[in-house]
Backbone as CSV, one residue per row, in Angstrom:
resi,resn,N_x,N_y,N_z,CA_x,CA_y,CA_z,C_x,C_y,C_z
1,UNK,12.842,15.210,-8.896,12.893,14.961,-7.466,11.473,14.819,-6.925
2,UNK,11.309,13.907,-5.981,9.997,13.717,-5.368,9.661,14.904,-4.466
3,UNK,8.350,15.079,-4.247,7.877,16.264,-3.522,6.758,15.877,-2.566
4,UNK,6.735,16.547,-1.407,5.703,16.306,-0.401,4.906,17.591,-0.153
5,UNK,3.606,17.428,-0.046,2.698,18.514,0.309,2.611,18.563,1.827
6,UNK,2.893,19.718,2.421,2.916,19.864,3.879,1.565,20.364,4.383
7,UNK,0.612,19.450,4.527,-0.727,19.785,4.984,-0.889,19.580,6.474
8,UNK,-1.997,20.048,6.987,-2.296,19.867,8.408,-2.488,21.197,9.110
9,UNK,-2.167,21.196,10.389,-2.410,22.355,11.244,-1.673,23.592,10.751
10,UNK,-2.405,24.693,10.694,-1.833,26.018,10.396,-1.851,26.793,11.707
11,UNK,-2.587,27.884,11.766,-2.840,28.617,13.011,-1.565,28.950,13.791
12,UNK,-0.545,29.413,13.071,0.741,29.800,13.670,1.508,28.638,14.293
13,UNK,1.192,27.440,13.897,1.973,26.290,14.354,3.337,26.323,13.666
14,UNK,4.358,25.885,14.366,5.719,25.921,13.825,6.225,24.550,13.386
15,UNK,5.340,23.564,13.279,5.817,22.230,12.931,6.510,22.210,11.571
16,UNK,6.048,23.006,10.622,6.694,23.040,9.309,8.118,23.569,9.423
17,UNK,8.315,24.593,10.256,9.654,25.154,10.463,10.600,24.125,11.087
18,UNK,10.057,23.232,11.885,10.870,22.174,12.497,11.188,21.072,11.490
19,UNK,10.212,20.726,10.651,10.385,19.610,9.717,11.241,19.968,8.508
20,UNK,11.023,21.115,7.917,11.675,21.472,6.648,13.195,21.306,6.685
21,UNK,13.905,21.745,7.737,15.362,21.551,7.736,15.799,20.077,7.758
22,UNK,14.915,19.185,8.153,15.251,17.760,8.191,15.018,17.073,6.848
23,UNK,14.340,17.736,5.931,13.952,17.097,4.673,15.036,17.190,3.606
24,UNK,15.241,16.080,2.909,16.083,16.058,1.715,15.194,16.094,0.472
25,UNK,13.930,15.778,0.642,12.936,15.755,-0.425,12.385,17.166,-0.629
26,UNK,11.972,17.465,-1.843,11.351,18.761,-2.133,9.988,18.822,-1.436
27,UNK,9.459,20.015,-1.235,8.188,20.157,-0.521,7.413,21.357,-1.039
28,UNK,6.111,21.319,-0.787,5.241,22.472,-1.025,4.635,22.861,0.305
29,UNK,4.880,24.101,0.708,4.333,24.645,1.946,3.144,25.529,1.578
30,UNK,1.923,25.125,1.952,0.743,25.895,1.553,0.508,27.174,2.352
31,UNK,1.330,27.440,3.360,1.136,28.627,4.191,1.545,29.875,3.412
32,UNK,0.624,30.829,3.311,0.881,32.101,2.633,0.395,33.239,3.527
33,UNK,0.942,34.407,3.316,0.534,35.574,4.105,-0.890,36.007,3.783
34,UNK,-1.275,35.866,2.507,-2.592,36.321,2.069,-3.295,35.172,1.357
35,UNK,-4.326,34.593,1.984,-5.051,33.455,1.431,-6.016,33.970,0.367
36,UNK,-5.626,33.805,-0.894,-6.422,34.261,-2.026,-6.991,33.056,-2.774
37,UNK,-7.839,33.333,-3.738,-8.384,32.279,-4.605,-7.241,31.568,-5.344
38,UNK,-6.235,32.334,-5.763,-5.085,31.759,-6.463,-4.295,30.834,-5.538
39,UNK,-4.113,31.246,-4.292,-3.405,30.402,-3.316,-4.175,29.112,-3.070
40,UNK,-5.490,29.223,-2.998,-6.324,28.037,-2.799,-6.207,27.093,-4.000
41,UNK,-6.236,27.643,-5.205,-6.111,26.817,-6.410,-4.740,26.144,-6.481
42,UNK,-3.690,26.861,-6.083,-2.344,26.276,-6.075,-2.256,25.143,-5.060
43,UNK,-2.888,25.321,-3.910,-2.900,24.248,-2.907,-3.584,23.000,-3.467
44,UNK,-4.721,23.174,-4.105,-5.441,22.036,-4.686,-4.580,21.338,-5.736
45,UNK,-3.930,22.132,-6.583,-3.050,21.576,-7.615,-1.899,20.788,-6.986
46,UNK,-1.249,21.370,-5.982,-0.091,20.728,-5.359,-0.476,19.434,-4.638
47,UNK,-1.643,19.410,-4.004,-2.100,18.167,-3.354,-2.210,17.043,-4.369
48,UNK,-2.605,17.390,-5.587,-2.760,16.379,-6.639,-1.424,15.933,-7.215
49,UNK,-0.510,16.888,-7.443,0.719,16.536,-8.166,1.873,16.088,-7.277
50,UNK,1.821,16.412,-6.000,2.917,15.983,-5.119,2.926,14.457,-4.986
51,UNK,4.117,13.906,-4.814,4.270,12.461,-4.651,3.726,11.981,-3.319
52,UNK,3.751,12.868,-2.320,3.256,12.540,-0.980,2.426,13.697,-0.452
53,UNK,1.411,13.369,0.334,0.635,14.374,1.053,0.757,14.056,2.543
54,UNK,1.292,14.992,3.265,1.525,14.837,4.700,0.507,15.668,5.458
55,UNK,-0.068,15.064,6.485,-0.983,15.770,7.374,-0.427,15.665,8.784
56,UNK,0.027,16.798,9.307,0.498,16.864,10.684,-0.543,17.651,11.467
57,UNK,-1.077,17.024,12.495,-2.110,17.636,13.325,-1.506,17.945,14.687
58,UNK,-1.718,19.180,15.148,-1.203,19.603,16.446,-2.347,20.220,17.260
59,UNK,-2.106,20.464,18.554,-3.155,21.079,19.387,-3.551,22.502,18.977
60,UNK,-2.826,23.097,18.042,-3.202,24.425,17.556,-4.308,24.350,16.500
61,UNK,-4.687,23.157,16.112,-5.737,22.966,15.116,-7.052,23.547,15.643
62,UNK,-7.718,24.332,14.818,-9.008,24.910,15.206,-10.161,24.289,14.437
63,UNK,-9.940,23.920,13.187,-10.967,23.274,12.378,-10.634,21.802,12.221
64,UNK,-11.518,21.082,11.555,-11.295,19.643,11.389,-11.155,19.239,9.918
65,UNK,-11.070,20.200,9.015,-11.009,19.882,7.598,-9.775,19.042,7.244
66,UNK,-8.655,19.281,7.893,-7.453,18.488,7.608,-7.665,17.016,7.930
67,UNK,-8.445,16.733,8.949,-8.756,15.333,9.283,-9.584,14.719,8.154
68,UNK,-10.553,15.473,7.651,-11.372,14.986,6.537,-10.504,14.739,5.304
69,UNK,-9.588,15.669,5.002,-8.687,15.498,3.854,-7.810,14.266,4.034
70,UNK,-7.289,14.074,5.247,-6.452,12.915,5.542,-7.195,11.616,5.265
71,UNK,-8.390,11.482,5.791,-9.147,10.242,5.615,-9.531,10.062,4.152
72,UNK,-9.907,11.141,3.483,-10.227,11.066,2.063,-9.013,10.586,1.265
73,UNK,-7.858,11.206,1.505,-6.641,10.801,0.792,-6.197,9.390,1.168
74,UNK,-6.383,9.007,2.426,-5.974,7.647,2.819,-6.834,6.593,2.127
75,UNK,-8.041,6.963,1.705,-8.902,6.072,0.925,-8.569,6.109,-0.560
76,UNK,-8.375,7.307,-1.097,-8.206,7.471,-2.540,-6.770,7.262,-3.018
77,UNK,-5.799,7.622,-2.196,-4.382,7.495,-2.598,-3.526,7.157,-1.378
78,UNK,-3.767,5.980,-0.781,-3.070,5.621,0.455,-1.558,5.540,0.317
79,UNK,-1.073,5.179,-0.856,0.366,5.021,-1.048,1.126,6.337,-0.932
80,UNK,0.437,7.462,-1.059,1.119,8.759,-0.966,0.721,9.561,0.270
81,UNK,-0.122,8.986,1.136,-0.648,9.710,2.293,0.128,9.365,3.565
82,UNK,0.489,10.403,4.310,1.247,10.253,5.558,0.526,11.050,6.640
83,UNK,0.402,10.445,7.827,-0.250,11.109,8.956,0.670,11.106,10.166
84,UNK,0.679,12.227,10.861,1.419,12.358,12.111,0.657,13.357,12.979
85,UNK,0.573,13.077,14.272,0.058,14.110,15.165,1.066,14.346,16.275
86,UNK,1.118,15.588,16.710,2.055,15.999,17.754,1.266,16.282,19.017
87,UNK,1.616,15.631,20.091,0.934,15.788,21.377,0.981,17.231,21.864
88,UNK,2.105,17.925,21.573,2.319,19.278,22.085,2.736,20.196,20.945
89,UNK,2.291,21.441,21.000,2.682,22.470,20.042,2.852,23.751,20.841
90,UNK,4.106,24.073,21.152,4.446,25.153,22.073,3.776,24.865,23.416
91,UNK,2.888,25.735,23.891,2.244,25.509,25.193,0.909,24.777,25.096
92,UNK,0.497,24.474,23.881,-0.782,23.793,23.676,-0.575,22.281,23.695
93,UNK,-1.471,21.575,24.373,-1.422,20.112,24.395,-2.826,19.557,24.163
94,UNK,-2.870,18.362,23.600,-4.159,17.698,23.409,-4.656,17.144,24.732
95,UNK,-5.959,17.101,24.894,-6.557,16.438,26.053,-6.492,14.935,25.835
96,UNK,-6.742,14.187,26.872,-6.729,12.731,26.764,-7.769,12.239,25.765
97,UNK,-8.962,12.835,25.773,-9.995,12.393,24.835,-9.630,12.759,23.399
98,UNK,-9.000,13.916,23.193,-8.538,14.276,21.853,-7.465,13.305,21.375
99,UNK,-6.551,12.938,22.279,-5.506,11.968,21.929,-6.104,10.629,21.528
100,UNK,-7.089,10.156,22.284,-7.742,8.885,21.950,-8.354,8.954,20.560
101,UNK,-8.997,10.074,20.253,-9.598,10.237,18.932,-8.536,10.240,17.836
102,UNK,-7.436,10.953,18.050,-6.383,11.019,17.042,-5.702,9.667,16.832
103,UNK,-5.546,8.915,17.896,-4.992,7.562,17.757,-5.901,6.720,16.871
104,UNK,-7.199,6.851,17.057,-8.152,6.109,16.228,-8.114,6.595,14.771
105,UNK,-7.984,7.894,14.575,-7.846,8.433,13.221,-6.609,7.832,12.559
106,UNK,-5.510,7.766,13.302,-4.284,7.166,12.774,-4.476,5.707,12.404
107,UNK,-5.215,4.972,13.226,-5.478,3.557,12.933,-6.314,3.407,11.670
108,UNK,-7.300,4.288,11.492,-8.120,4.245,10.276,-7.243,4.516,9.049
109,UNK,-6.438,5.573,9.130,-5.567,5.910,8.002,-4.625,4.751,7.675
110,UNK,-4.059,4.140,8.703,-3.139,3.018,8.499,-3.874,1.815,7.894
111,UNK,-5.069,1.510,8.387,-5.866,0.420,7.804,-6.170,0.671,6.337
112,UNK,-6.332,1.942,5.984,-6.597,2.299,4.587,-5.344,2.195,3.724
113,UNK,-4.174,2.024,4.360,-2.925,1.880,3.621,-1.987,3.059,3.705
114,UNK,-2.367,4.095,4.437,-1.506,5.268,4.594,-0.369,4.970,5.567
115,UNK,0.630,5.830,5.561,1.744,5.741,6.499,1.402,6.574,7.724
116,UNK,1.646,6.004,8.898,1.324,6.655,10.172,2.618,6.779,10.956
117,UNK,3.106,8.010,11.136,4.372,8.271,11.822,4.121,8.876,13.197
118,UNK,5.003,8.567,14.134,4.817,8.999,15.520,5.538,10.304,15.874
119,UNK,6.320,10.860,14.948,7.046,12.103,15.237,7.495,12.744,13.930
120,UNK,7.893,14.008,14.006,8.424,14.680,12.823,9.732,14.039,12.370
121,UNK,10.513,13.551,13.305,11.755,12.865,12.943,11.435,11.620,12.121
122,UNK,10.423,10.866,12.531,10.007,9.667,11.786,9.473,10.051,10.409
123,UNK,8.738,11.157,10.329,8.244,11.636,9.038,9.426,11.928,8.116
124,UNK,10.408,12.691,8.610,11.578,13.039,7.809,12.343,11.781,7.380
125,UNK,12.523,10.841,8.290,13.236,9.600,7.953,12.499,8.865,6.834
126,UNK,11.179,8.741,6.963,10.388,8.047,5.950,10.522,8.747,4.593
127,UNK,10.314,10.061,4.578,10.347,10.789,3.317,11.738,10.771,2.687
128,UNK,12.772,10.909,3.487,14.135,10.937,2.951,14.543,9.588,2.374
129,UNK,13.920,8.520,2.813,14.189,7.179,2.254,13.529,7.016,0.900
130,UNK,12.610,7.891,0.541,11.860,7.763,-0.710,12.611,8.337,-1.909
131,UNK,13.758,8.963,-1.669,14.515,9.579,-2.782,15.134,8.536,-3.669
């Protein structure tokens, strides 16, 4: 069975909890209670072996490393890279300037050959068609 790596915003975001019930495809969720060296190594391994790498960015994002990973993967393995950003995450929302930047990030990823989805429902539809 094909498998997707669920990358992107952590920081207590619930987007994974919303997406997982919609998926028919297998997945790897990198969120763990205790971030250890072993957990980090497993994440690196799963990013490599999964058929798809998904990056969902939400306003709960605090760092920008997921954006760097997205662009790197959209260059190196565009056929397996998927990008989605959510305008709202609970009470957090992106500013207009952040939205403009994320739209441009999506355009770059798409130009590189990655899949750019506008919602978690679209992500699930795309992934479920890959079975």
